[in-house]
Every structure is written in C-alpha cells, then in structure tokens.
N, CA, C and O atoms as a GROMACS GRO file, in nm:
protein
  444
    1MET      N    1  12.760  22.768   1.991
    1MET     CA    2  12.716  22.692   1.880
    1MET      C    3  12.661  22.560   1.925
    1MET      O    4  12.732  22.499   2.005
    2PRO      N    5  12.532  22.499   1.884
    2PRO     CA    6  12.499  22.377   1.904
    2PRO      C    7  12.579  22.285   1.866
    2PRO      O    8  12.655  22.301   1.770
    3VAL      N    9  12.573  22.168   1.942
    3VAL     CA   10  12.669  22.071   1.923
    3VAL      C   11  12.651  21.982   1.765
    3VAL      O   12  12.740  21.923   1.703
    4HIS      N   13  12.515  21.996   1.732
    4HIS     CA   14  12.507  21.938   1.582
    4HIS      C   15  12.561  22.011   1.476
    4HIS      O   16  12.597  21.957   1.371
    5TYR      N   17  12.571  22.132   1.497
    5TYR     CA   18  12.662  22.221   1.380
    5TYR      C   19  12.813  22.189   1.394
    5TYR      O   20  12.889  22.201   1.298
    6PHE      N   21  12.860  22.143   1.532
    6PHE     CA   22  12.995  22.109   1.533
    6PHE      C   23  13.017  21.972   1.459
    6PHE      O   24  13.111  21.954   1.382
    7TYR      N   25  12.927  21.883   1.488
    7TYR     CA   26  12.922  21.755   1.417
    7TYR      C   27  12.927  21.780   1.252
    7TYR      O   28  13.005  21.721   1.177
    8LEU      N   29  12.833  21.873   1.211
    8LEU     CA   30  12.825  21.901   1.070
    8LEU      C   31  12.956  21.970   1.007
    8LEU      O   32  12.996  21.941   0.894
    9ILE      N   33  13.013  22.054   1.084
    9ILE     CA   34  13.136  22.118   1.020
    9ILE      C   35  13.247  22.011   1.025
    9ILE      O   36  13.323  22.000   0.928
   10ILE      N   37  13.260  21.935   1.128
   10ILE     CA   38  13.362  21.814   1.107
   10ILE      C   39  13.337  21.729   0.990
   10ILE      O   40  13.432  21.683   0.927
   11ALA      N   41  13.204  21.703   0.954
   11ALA     CA   42  13.162  21.591   0.865
   11ALA      C   43  13.215  21.657   0.730
   11ALA      O   44  13.289  21.596   0.653
   12VAL      N   45  13.167  21.798   0.707
   12VAL     CA   46  13.218  21.874   0.586
   12VAL      C   47  13.363  21.879   0.565
   12VAL      O   48  13.420  21.868   0.456
   13ALA      N   49  13.421  21.898   0.686
   13ALA     CA   50  13.582  21.913   0.677
   13ALA      C   51  13.628  21.757   0.642
   13ALA      O   52  13.715  21.739   0.557
   14ALA      N   53  13.580  21.669   0.696
   14ALA     CA   54  13.630  21.531   0.658
   14ALA      C   55  13.599  21.501   0.518
   14ALA      O   56  13.689  21.459   0.445
   15GLU      N   57  13.472  21.520   0.470
   15GLU     CA   58  13.445  21.504   0.334
   15GLU      C   59  13.538  21.576   0.238
   15GLU      O   60  13.570  21.528   0.129
   16THR      N   61  13.582  21.699   0.285
   16THR     CA   62  13.669  21.797   0.198
   16THR      C   63  13.795  21.736   0.187
   16THR      O   64  13.857  21.747   0.082
   17ILE      N   65  13.849  21.663   0.296
   17ILE     CA   66  13.982  21.607   0.299
   17ILE      C   67  13.966  21.482   0.215
   17ILE      O   68  14.054  21.454   0.134
   18GLY      N   69  13.864  21.407   0.230
   18GLY     CA   70  13.854  21.280   0.143
   18GLY      C   71  13.834  21.311  -0.008
   18GLY      O   72  13.875  21.228  -0.090
   19THR      N   73  13.778  21.420  -0.047
   19THR     CA   74  13.758  21.441  -0.193
   19THR      C   75  13.901  21.515  -0.238
   19THR      O   76  13.939  21.489  -0.352
   20THR      N   77  13.972  21.591  -0.170
   20THR     CA   78  14.102  21.626  -0.199
   20THR      C   79  14.198  21.508  -0.224
   20THR      O   80  14.269  21.502  -0.324
   21ALA      N   81  14.195  21.415  -0.127
   21ALA     CA   82  14.268  21.297  -0.129
   21ALA      C   83  14.243  21.211  -0.256
   21ALA      O   84  14.334  21.151  -0.314
   22LEU      N   85  14.101  21.211  -0.300
   22LEU     CA   86  14.067  21.141  -0.410
   22LEU      C   87  14.122  21.210  -0.530
   22LEU      O   88  14.140  21.132  -0.624
   23GLN      N   89  14.156  21.339  -0.555
   23GLN     CA   90  14.214  21.383  -0.653
   23GLN      C   91  14.378  21.340  -0.645
   23GLN      O   92  14.445  21.297  -0.738
   24ALA      N   93  14.417  21.362  -0.519
   24ALA     CA   94  14.570  21.311  -0.535
   24ALA      C   95  14.583  21.179  -0.544
   24ALA      O   96  14.696  21.138  -0.570
   25SER      N   97  14.477  21.084  -0.526
   25SER     CA   98  14.513  20.930  -0.532
   25SER      C   99  14.538  20.886  -0.672
   25SER      O  100  14.584  20.775  -0.701
   26GLN      N  101  14.504  20.986  -0.762
   26GLN     CA  102  14.531  20.950  -0.915
   26GLN      C  103  14.456  20.812  -0.957
   26GLN      O  104  14.510  20.716  -1.013
   27GLN      N  105  14.317  20.824  -0.917
   27GLN     CA  106  14.218  20.709  -0.952
   27GLN      C  107  14.256  20.589  -0.887
   27GLN      O  108  14.257  20.477  -0.938
   28PHE      N  109  14.294  20.624  -0.750
   28PHE     CA  110  14.329  20.513  -0.644
   28PHE      C  111  14.457  20.438  -0.693
   28PHE      O  112  14.467  20.318  -0.666
   29SER      N  113  14.548  20.498  -0.759
   29SER     CA  114  14.666  20.437  -0.803
   29SER      C  115  14.761  20.453  -0.691
   29SER      O  116  14.855  20.373  -0.681
   30ARG      N  117  14.745  20.555  -0.601
   30ARG     CA  118  14.843  20.574  -0.506
   30ARG      C  119  14.774  20.554  -0.364
   30ARG      O  120  14.670  20.606  -0.322
   31LEU      N  121  14.872  20.451  -0.292
   31LEU     CA  122  14.797  20.403  -0.159
   31LEU      C  123  14.776  20.497  -0.052
   31LEU      O  124  14.669  20.497   0.010
   32GLY      N  125  14.862  20.571  -0.026
   32GLY     CA  126  14.852  20.685   0.091
   32GLY      C  127  14.733  20.780   0.058
   32GLY      O  128  14.660  20.805   0.154
   33PRO      N  129  14.700  20.838  -0.061
   33PRO     CA  130  14.582  20.915  -0.067
   33PRO      C  131  14.463  20.842  -0.092
   33PRO      O  132  14.357  20.904  -0.080
   34SER      N  133  14.457  20.708  -0.127
   34SER     CA  134  14.360  20.617  -0.138
   34SER      C  135  14.311  20.595   0.012
   34SER      O  136  14.193  20.605   0.046
   35LEU      N  137  14.418  20.564   0.100
   35LEU     CA  138  14.346  20.521   0.236
   35LEU      C  139  14.302  20.634   0.304
   35LEU      O  140  14.219  20.621   0.393
   36ILE      N  141  14.351  20.760   0.270
   36ILE     CA  142  14.298  20.883   0.336
   36ILE      C  143  14.153  20.894   0.294
   36ILE      O  144  14.065  20.921   0.375
   37VAL      N  145  14.125  20.870   0.152
   37VAL     CA  146  14.006  20.895   0.094
   37VAL      C  147  13.897  20.794   0.173
   37VAL      O  148  13.788  20.840   0.207
   38LEU      N  149  13.926  20.681   0.194
   38LEU     CA  150  13.839  20.577   0.266
   38LEU      C  151  13.812  20.617   0.418
   38LEU      O  152  13.702  20.605   0.472
   39VAL      N  153  13.921  20.665   0.479
   39VAL     CA  154  13.903  20.706   0.620
   39VAL      C  155  13.821  20.819   0.628
   39VAL      O  156  13.719  20.817   0.697
   40ALA      N  157  13.856  20.917   0.563
   40ALA     CA  158  13.802  21.066   0.572
   40ALA      C  159  13.650  21.039   0.531
   40ALA      O  160  13.559  21.081   0.603
   41TYR      N  161  13.625  20.972   0.420
   41TYR     CA  162  13.461  20.958   0.388
   41TYR      C  163  13.391  20.879   0.496
   41TYR      O  164  13.278  20.915   0.527
   42ALA      N  165  13.452  20.761   0.564
   42ALA     CA  166  13.389  20.697   0.665
   42ALA      C  167  13.369  20.789   0.799
   42ALA      O  168  13.271  20.779   0.872
   43PHE      N  169  13.461  20.866   0.816
   43PHE     CA  170  13.448  20.945   0.924
   43PHE      C  171  13.358  21.067   0.904
   43PHE      O  172  13.305  21.119   1.002
   44SER      N  173  13.336  21.117   0.770
   44SER     CA  174  13.247  21.219   0.742
   44SER      C  175  13.114  21.166   0.758
   44SER      O  176  13.033  21.231   0.825
   45PHE      N  177  13.076  21.044   0.698
   45PHE     CA  178  12.941  20.984   0.702
   45PHE      C  179  12.902  20.949   0.862
   45PHE      O  180  12.786  20.959   0.899
   46TYR      N  181  13.007  20.910   0.949
   46TYR     CA  182  12.974  20.909   1.070
   46TYR      C  183  12.921  21.033   1.150
   46TYR      O  184  12.821  21.036   1.223
   47MET      N  185  13.013  21.140   1.120
   47MET     CA  186  12.973  21.258   1.178
   47MET      C  187  12.840  21.314   1.125
   47MET      O  188  12.763  21.376   1.198
   48MET      N  189  12.816  21.287   0.982
   48MET     CA  190  12.685  21.333   0.947
   48MET      C  191  12.575  21.258   0.992
   48MET      O  192  12.466  21.315   0.993
   49GLY      N  193  12.584  21.136   1.032
   49GLY     CA  194  12.504  21.051   1.112
   49GLY      C  195  12.466  21.103   1.245
   49GLY      O  196  12.347  21.099   1.278
   50LEU      N  197  12.562  21.155   1.329
   50LEU     CA  198  12.544  21.210   1.446
   50LEU      C  199  12.449  21.326   1.418
   50LEU      O  200  12.341  21.339   1.475
   51THR      N  201  12.498  21.409   1.326
   51THR     CA  202  12.391  21.538   1.296
   51THR      C  203  12.256  21.513   1.284
   51THR      O  204  12.171  21.588   1.332
   52LEU      N  205  12.225  21.392   1.209
   52LEU     CA  206  12.100  21.356   1.163
   52LEU      C  207  11.993  21.330   1.301
   52LEU      O  208  11.871  21.323   1.291
   53LYS      N  209  12.065  21.320   1.423
   53LYS     CA  210  11.993  21.299   1.547
   53LYS      C  211  11.914  21.446   1.580
   53LYS      O  212  11.824  21.460   1.662
   54PHE      N  213  11.969  21.547   1.498
   54PHE     CA  214  11.906  21.671   1.548
   54PHE      C  215  11.844  21.754   1.449
   54PHE      O  216  11.764  21.842   1.480
   55MET      N  217  11.883  21.727   1.316
   55MET     CA  218  11.833  21.801   1.204
   55MET      C  219  11.783  21.703   1.088
   55MET      O  220  11.830  21.590   1.078
   56PRO      N  221  11.682  21.752   1.000
   56PRO     CA  222  11.639  21.668   0.894
   56PRO      C  223  11.745  21.631   0.791
   56PRO      O  224  11.838  21.704   0.757
   57VAL      N  225  11.721  21.516   0.750
   57VAL     CA  226  11.831  21.470   0.636
   57VAL      C  227  11.845  21.575   0.523
   57VAL      O  228  11.957  21.611   0.487
   58GLY      N  229  11.747  21.618   0.476
   58GLY     CA  230  11.740  21.706   0.373
   58GLY      C  231  11.835  21.835   0.385
   58GLY      O  232  11.918  21.876   0.304
   59VAL      N  233  11.795  21.886   0.511
   59VAL     CA  234  11.875  22.023   0.558
   59VAL      C  235  12.003  21.985   0.556
   59VAL      O  236  12.082  22.048   0.486
   60VAL      N  237  12.050  21.867   0.640
   60VAL     CA  238  12.207  21.813   0.667
   60VAL      C  239  12.273  21.811   0.531
   60VAL      O  240  12.378  21.869   0.504
   61TYR      N  241  12.198  21.733   0.444
   61TYR     CA  242  12.276  21.701   0.323
   61TYR      C  243  12.300  21.820   0.226
   61TYR      O  244  12.401  21.831   0.157
   62ALA      N  245  12.184  21.920   0.227
   62ALA     CA  246  12.208  22.055   0.159
   62ALA      C  247  12.335  22.121   0.216
   62ALA      O  248  12.425  22.161   0.143
   63ILE      N  249  12.338  22.129   0.334
   63ILE     CA  250  12.451  22.193   0.405
   63ILE      C  251  12.581  22.131   0.369
   63ILE      O  252  12.674  22.191   0.314
   64TRP      N  253  12.579  22.006   0.404
   64TRP     CA  254  12.694  21.927   0.391
   64TRP      C  255  12.763  21.922   0.232
   64TRP      O  256  12.883  21.941   0.211
   65SER      N  257  12.680  21.896   0.144
   65SER     CA  258  12.716  21.904   0.010
   65SER      C  259  12.761  22.038  -0.027
   65SER      O  260  12.877  22.060  -0.062
   66GLY      N  261  12.662  22.137  -0.020
   66GLY     CA  262  12.693  22.277  -0.058
   66GLY      C  263  12.814  22.329  -0.006
   66GLY      O  264  12.892  22.378  -0.088
   67LEU      N  265  12.850  22.329   0.127
   67LEU     CA  266  12.981  22.374   0.165
   67LEU      C  267  13.089  22.266   0.130
   67LEU      O  268  13.204  22.309   0.117
   68GLY      N  269  13.071  22.139   0.115
   68GLY     CA  270  13.172  22.069   0.050
   68GLY      C  271  13.221  22.122  -0.095
   68GLY      O  272  13.338  22.140  -0.125
   69ILE      N  273  13.113  22.141  -0.175
   69ILE     CA  274  13.132  22.199  -0.314
   69ILE      C  275  13.218  22.319  -0.315
   69ILE      O  276  13.310  22.333  -0.396
   70LEU      N  277  13.186  22.411  -0.221
   70LEU     CA  278  13.250  22.552  -0.215
   70LEU      C  279  13.404  22.522  -0.180
   70LEU      O  280  13.494  22.564  -0.253
   71LEU      N  281  13.430  22.451  -0.068
   71LEU     CA  282  13.551  22.419  -0.026
   71LEU      C  283  13.660  22.333  -0.119
   71LEU      O  284  13.782  22.344  -0.110
   72ILE      N  285  13.595  22.254  -0.202
   72ILE     CA  286  13.660  22.192  -0.292
   72ILE      C  287  13.686  22.261  -0.411
   72ILE      O  288  13.784  22.232  -0.479
   73ALA      N  289  13.611  22.348  -0.445
   73ALA     CA  290  13.633  22.446  -0.554
   73ALA      C  291  13.765  22.535  -0.515
   73ALA      O  292  13.860  22.548  -0.593
   74VAL      N  293  13.759  22.589  -0.398
   74VAL     CA  294  13.872  22.663  -0.354
   74VAL      C  295  14.009  22.587  -0.343
   74VAL      O  296  14.113  22.636  -0.384
   75ILE      N  297  14.003  22.466  -0.286
   75ILE     CA  298  14.122  22.377  -0.260
   75ILE      C  299  14.158  22.354  -0.404
   75ILE      O  300  14.272  22.388  -0.438
   76ALA      N  301  14.076  22.300  -0.497
   76ALA     CA  302  14.110  22.287  -0.637
   76ALA      C  303  14.173  22.402  -0.707
   76ALA      O  304  14.258  22.384  -0.794
   77PHE      N  305  14.143  22.486  -0.680
   77PHE     CA  306  14.210  22.614  -0.739
   77PHE      C  307  14.361  22.642  -0.679
   77PHE      O  308  14.456  22.664  -0.754
   78VAL      N  309  14.369  22.640  -0.537
   78VAL     CA  310  14.471  22.686  -0.475
   78VAL      C  311  14.584  22.567  -0.469
   78VAL      O  312  14.704  22.596  -0.462
   79VAL      N  313  14.535  22.421  -0.473
   79VAL     CA  314  14.645  22.326  -0.474
   79VAL      C  315  14.658  22.269  -0.607
   79VAL      O  316  14.771  22.232  -0.639
   80PHE      N  317  14.554  22.254  -0.699
   80PHE     CA  318  14.574  22.201  -0.820
   80PHE      C  319  14.572  22.272  -0.935
   80PHE      O  320  14.593  22.218  -1.044
   81GLY      N  321  14.544  22.410  -0.918
   81GLY     CA  322  14.548  22.499  -1.027
   81GLY      C  323  14.417  22.492  -1.117
   81GLY      O  324  14.414  22.549  -1.226
   82GLN      N  325  14.319  22.424  -1.071
   82GLN     CA  326  14.189  22.411  -1.144
   82GLN      C  327  14.122  22.555  -1.146
   82GLN      O  328  14.120  22.614  -1.039
   83LYS      N  329  14.074  22.608  -1.241
   83LYS     CA  330  13.996  22.730  -1.269
   83LYS      C  331  13.868  22.709  -1.303
   83LYS      O  332  13.840  22.622  -1.386
   84LEU      N  333  13.778  22.782  -1.246
   84LEU     CA  334  13.637  22.800  -1.290
   84LEU      C  335  13.587  22.896  -1.368
   84LEU      O  336  13.635  23.008  -1.353
   85ASP      N  337  13.495  22.881  -1.455
   85ASP     CA  338  13.451  22.979  -1.553
   85ASP      C  339  13.351  23.074  -1.474
   85ASP      O  340  13.322  23.038  -1.360
   86LEU      N  341  13.297  23.185  -1.520
   86LEU     CA  342  13.189  23.262  -1.452
   86LEU      C  343  13.064  23.188  -1.433
   86LEU      O  344  12.999  23.205  -1.330
   87PRO      N  345  13.027  23.114  -1.516
   87PRO     CA  346  12.884  23.028  -1.493
   87PRO      C  347  12.922  22.956  -1.358
   87PRO      O  348  12.850  22.971  -1.259
   88ALA      N  349  13.022  22.885  -1.355
   88ALA     CA  350  13.041  22.797  -1.243
   88ALA      C  351  13.040  22.864  -1.114
   88ALA      O  352  12.980  22.818  -1.017
   89VAL      N  353  13.113  22.983  -1.111
   89VAL     CA  354  13.126  23.066  -0.983
   89VAL      C  355  12.979  23.123  -0.955
   89VAL      O  356  12.933  23.118  -0.841
   90ILE      N  357  12.920  23.166  -1.042
   90ILE     CA  358  12.780  23.208  -1.006
   90ILE      C  359  12.700  23.092  -0.963
   90ILE      O  360  12.628  23.110  -0.864
   91GLY      N  361  12.698  22.989  -1.014
   91GLY     CA  362  12.644  22.880  -0.954
   91GLY      C  363  12.673  22.821  -0.828
   91GLY      O  364  12.592  22.748  -0.772
   92MET      N  365  12.803  22.854  -0.774
   92MET     CA  366  12.848  22.816  -0.644
   92MET      C  367  12.802  22.934  -0.530
   92MET      O  368  12.779  22.908  -0.412
   93LEU      N  369  12.794  23.044  -0.581
   93LEU     CA  370  12.747  23.150  -0.520
   93LEU      C  371  12.601  23.159  -0.496
   93LEU      O  372  12.560  23.228  -0.403
   94LEU      N  373  12.512  23.089  -0.580
   94LEU     CA  374  12.375  23.055  -0.553
   94LEU      C  375  12.348  22.948  -0.464
   94LEU      O  376  12.246  22.948  -0.396
   95ILE      N  377  12.442  22.846  -0.460
   95ILE     CA  378  12.443  22.738  -0.369
   95ILE      C  379  12.465  22.792  -0.239
   95ILE      O  380  12.387  22.763  -0.148
   96MET      N  381  12.571  22.873  -0.217
   96MET     CA  382  12.596  22.952  -0.081
   96MET      C  383  12.487  23.032  -0.046
   96MET      O  384  12.462  23.041   0.074
   97SER      N  385  12.411  23.098  -0.131
   97SER     CA  386  12.303  23.166  -0.099
   97SER      C  387  12.189  23.061  -0.031
   97SER      O  388  12.119  23.095   0.064
   98GLY      N  389  12.183  22.966  -0.078
   98GLY     CA  390  12.089  22.866  -0.036
   98GLY      C  391  12.094  22.828   0.093
   98GLY      O  392  12.002  22.822   0.174
   99ILE      N  393  12.248  22.796   0.111
   99ILE     CA  394  12.291  22.762   0.249
   99ILE      C  395  12.254  22.863   0.354
   99ILE      O  396  12.208  22.829   0.464
  100ILE      N  397  12.276  22.996   0.316
  100ILE     CA  398  12.263  23.121   0.409
  100ILE      C  399  12.107  23.116   0.437
  100ILE      O  400  12.066  23.120   0.553
  101VAL      N  401  12.014  23.107   0.321
  101VAL     CA  402  11.872  23.105   0.344
  101VAL      C  403  11.844  22.995   0.461
  101VAL      O  404  11.792  23.024   0.569
  102ILE      N  405  11.884  22.873   0.427
  102ILE     CA  406  11.846  22.776   0.508
  102ILE      C  407  11.886  22.813   0.660
  102ILE      O  408  11.803  22.811   0.750
  103HIS      N  409  12.001  22.843   0.676
  103HIS     CA  410  12.054  22.891   0.820
  103HIS      C  411  11.990  22.997   0.888
  103HIS      O  412  11.983  23.000   1.011
  104LEU      N  413  11.938  23.095   0.806
  104LEU     CA  414  11.880  23.212   0.884
  104LEU      C  415  11.746  23.210   0.876
  104LEU      O  416  11.686  23.291   0.947
  105PHE      N  417  11.682  23.134   0.803
  105PHE     CA  418  11.516  23.136   0.799
  105PHE      C  419  11.457  23.019   0.834
  105PHE      O  420  11.346  23.026   0.887
  106SER      N  421  11.516  22.894   0.814
  106SER     CA  422  11.448  22.771   0.817
  106SER      C  423  11.429  22.742   0.970
  106SER      O  424  11.516  22.763   1.055
  107LYS      N  425  11.304  22.691   0.995
  107LYS     CA  426  11.296  22.650   1.148
  107LYS      C  427  11.364  22.500   1.149
  107LYS      O  428  11.411  22.455   1.254
  108SER      N  429  11.368  22.431   1.036
  108SER     CA  430  11.424  22.304   1.004
  108SER      C  431  11.576  22.272   1.032
  108SER      O  432  11.625  22.159   1.035
  109SER      N  433  11.637  22.383   1.051
  109SER     CA  434  11.781  22.379   1.050
  109SER      C  435  11.850  22.363   1.201
  109SER      O  436  11.970  22.364   1.227
  110GLY      N  437  11.745  22.350   1.286
  110GLY     CA  438  11.790  22.303   1.445
  110GLY      C  439  11.875  22.410   1.517
  110GLY      O  440  11.947  22.385   1.614
  111HIS      N  441  11.857  22.544   1.456
  111HIS     CA  442  11.942  22.630   1.564
  111HIS      C  443  11.856  22.703   1.649
  111HIS      O  444  11.904  22.775   1.738
   0.00000   0.00000   0.00000
C-alpha cells in the first residue's frame, strides 16, 4: 500500500476518534473527551496534510469525509444507540459507492 494511503487511513481514524469524543464531551462540558477532540482533530489534519503531498485535495477530502461519515454512523449505533432510517442508510451506501469509484477508476487518487 502506498504511504499516502496509510497517512489517509490514520487521518480518518483520528477524525473518527475526535468525533466520537465530541459526542462524549457533552458539548465540551467534560474535560477528558474535550481534550481528546482537540488532539485527535489536530492529528487528523496533520496526517491529511501529509496525504496532500501525493493526492489532490478534492479526492483526499472526499475519501476522508466519506469514510469518516460511515465509521461515525457505525460507532454512533454501537456505542450511543443512535439508529438511522432507510434514507440515511441508502445515502451512506451512495457515499461509499462514490469512494469505491474514486479508488478503482480515478487516476487522481494516486494509486
């Protein structure tokens, strides 16, 4: 796997941790999760910045945000008991389809 995909995966993971902590921070009223939000987002943007040395910003952001959306939806269901309706699930499947199309067919994705 090219190094820039590793950077991007780490960026997505850090963003997912930050967003999960954002929910747990209860609107920044809990110190521990609030600090995790700040550190995780900062690290996520740093790793995304490294990815931008190899891939266009539009492709990086599409993959970063799309995978983040999907991971957060799963975590929100498992950890926080938040359920999605059918249109939300279909929309997320369309987002995943877009990520797959970019990865498989785009020459801009840097693979």
